[in-house]
Each structure stands twice: as C-alpha cells, then as structure tokens.
N, C-alpha and C positions, 0 to 999 in steps of 0.2 A: 387464868388471865389477871394479871396486877390490875390494880386500880387505872396506873397511868396508863397504861396500854388499854384499857377498855374508854376510856373521855378519850382516847386519843382516838379511835374505834368508832365513836359516836358523831367525835368531831367527822372525819374522812365521810363516815355515813351522811351524813349532813350536807356537806359540799357537794358531795355526787347528789343525794336529794335537789339541792340548789339548781345543781346545773342540770341535771332533767328537765324541770319546771321551763328554767331559763330557757331550752331550746324548742320548749312548747308555746312559748310564747314568742321565741324567735320564726317560730311557724307561723304563726299568725300574723306578725308583722310583715312577712314575706308575702304571705297569700294577698294580702292588703294589698300592700303596694303593684303587686303585679295586675292584682283585678280590674283595679283603679286603672292604675297605667294601661291595658290593653284594651278595657271599654272607653275609652278616651279617646282611642284607636279605631274605634266602632265595633269591637269585637262584643257576643253574645254575654251578657251577665250571668246568665243563668247557666251557660256552658263551662263558664270561667270559675264559678264556684264549686259547680262539680268537680273537673278537673283535679283544682286545689286542694276541695275536702277528700276526694279521693284517694291523691296523691301523699297526702301527710296523713292519712286514716293507714295506708298502705304500709309508711315506712316507719310510721309507730308501733304497726302491729309488727313488722319483721325485728325492730329492736327489743320488745317486750319478750318475744319468742325466742331470741337470741339469746338474751342472758339467763331466760331459762332453758335453754339449753347447752349453754355454757356458764354451771355458775360458780359463785365463787360467792364468798363471806361479807365482800365487801359492798358487791351489790344487789343482793339475796331481795331488799326490797324494788330493785326496777321492772321487774317482770310486772308488777301489781300494779306504777305509779302511770310506768309508760302504754298497758294496756287502759288503763283508764282515759290517759291522753288519746291514745286510740279510739276508745269507744267515744267521746267525745266529736272527735270530727266525722266518726263512721254516722253518728247521729247529725249532725248536717250533714253530709254526703246525704243519708236516706231523703231529710227533710225537703233539701233541693228537690232531689228528684219524685219525690211523692207528690208534694206541697207545689211547689214551682213546676214542675212539668207536666204533671199527672191532675192538680188541680185535684189534691183529696180525692179521686175517684181508683175506687178501689177495684170496683170491673175489668177496670185498664190496668192495673196494677197486676191482678188474678190473671188475667190476660196475654200480659208481659210476660209470667214469670212462666207461666203454663207454655208457650208455644216459640220463647228467646230462649239457646243456651248462656247467652252474654246477660239478659237479665236473672234468668234464673240462679247462677254461678255467685253475682251480686247478692242477692234475694240471701240465699242461704248460706252466706259468707257471713251479711248482718244478723241475719236470726241469734247464730252461733256468735258472733260478735257481743250480740245483748245480753246472751245470757252467762257469759262472760263477765261481762263489764258488771253484770249484775255479782254476781261470785266474787266480786274484791270489798263486797260490806256484809259485816257483819249478819244480817237483817237474812241472806241469801246464802248464807254459809254451805245449806242443801246443794247448791246447786255447782259447788266445788270441781266434781268428778266432771263437768262437762269442759274445763279448762282439758281433759285429756283431746280432747276434739281439734284443740287449737292450733294444732299442722294442719290438719287437714281442712278447716276455714281458712288459713295461708296458704295451701295449694289453692282452694275456691279462687280467694279476693285476686291472689296473682293471676290466676286463670282469666278472671275478670279484667282484670288491665290486660291483659293479653289481646283479651276480643277487643278494646275498644275501640285500639288503633285501626285503621280501614287495614293499609299496610304494618304486618309488627317491623318494628326497627331492631336496634341495638339492645336499648332498653327494655324493652318488651321481653325481648327473649332473656336478658340478662335475670330479669326479676325469676321470671316462670323456671327459670333455671336455680335459681337459690331455693325456692319454693321449693321444690324437688328433693334438693341435695337435703332443704331441713326436715320436709317429712320423711323422708325414707334414713336419715340418722338419727332422727328424734326415735322410730318406731323400728330400728333394729341393733342402738347402741347397748343396749342391756345385753344382749347377745354375745358382744364383741368387747364388751368395757367395762359391762357389771352395772352400768347404771340402773336409777330408780325409776320409781313407777308415777316419780313427779309429774310437774305440767311440763 
C-alpha cells in the first residue's frame, strides 16, 4: 500500500470510528428523550430504563457480531468498538435490574435465574457479554477465546428479548430469527466458505 493509500485508509477508518461513536451517543439521547417523555405521561421509570438499555445493548451486540461475521479491512475495528458500546448498555441494563428492581438482593437474583428461563437467559448472556467486554482490553487478553461464544450469547440475549413480551410480535420474532441465522451461519460458514476461527 502506498503512503497516500495508507493515509486514505487511516482517514476513512477514523471517520468510521467517529460514526460508530456518534451512533452510540445518539442512542443515549434517544433513550433519555423517550424515557423523560414516557415518565411524564405516568409510565414506570424503572421499566423504561430497563427497556431502552436492553434494546440498545442488543442492537450494539448485533452490530458488533455483524461486522465480525462479514469482515472488511475498513471496519475491522468495529466489532471491538461496538462490543464496548454494547457492554456499557448491558451494564446499565443489569444495574437497573439488580439494583433498582431487586434492591441488591443476591438471594432474589439467584432465585429468579434458577426458576425462570427469562431471567436465566438474560443472566447467562450478561456474564458472557461481561467477559467479552473485559477481553477487549489488553490486561484481559487471555479471555479473548470467550469471543467464540459471542453468537451463542446473541442467541440467548435475543431469546431473552423474545420472552420479555407477553405476546411476541413482529420485532420479537424478527430478532430471534436473525439471531438464529447469525448463530447457524457463524458456526457453519467455515465448512461452506472456508471461514476462519475468529470471532
């Protein structure tokens, strides 16, 4: 690659990173606006925080794994960056659940995740996301192999979202179907397309 080509590559890559960060900030602005708007109309603050943190956590998880699945030299940093954004949203999601909903009660937490599939699927997905989040930093590089479970994590998180609806509708089914597609494609693509063993 020529010097001019290298500079163009760096510039394009910086623009894409800034775009990802802008989308992340936009997700916060959107959530805050709708949470305030909905609370003013009498809706439950905790429920609204729980909903938007979960939705955006799942969205960034999808995006992170999409760019890991369909790799490009221009977006090679996207899986890590979007994964970190996903982790931030999921930490907020778990904080709302454990602190504001369960009042730091570990017994209630254990009771829920051992008795209800909805909580169990969400908690397992949270643990996997937490470990993958840590693996994004050099200090925890040894945890990088956990990323191979990223698509299993997506499947669990999507199933958690599916179960969150009393009556699953179009979006719940769409998310679950996409997660199944990602999961199957990721773990079978090397047999059909010669894909690598990376994330």
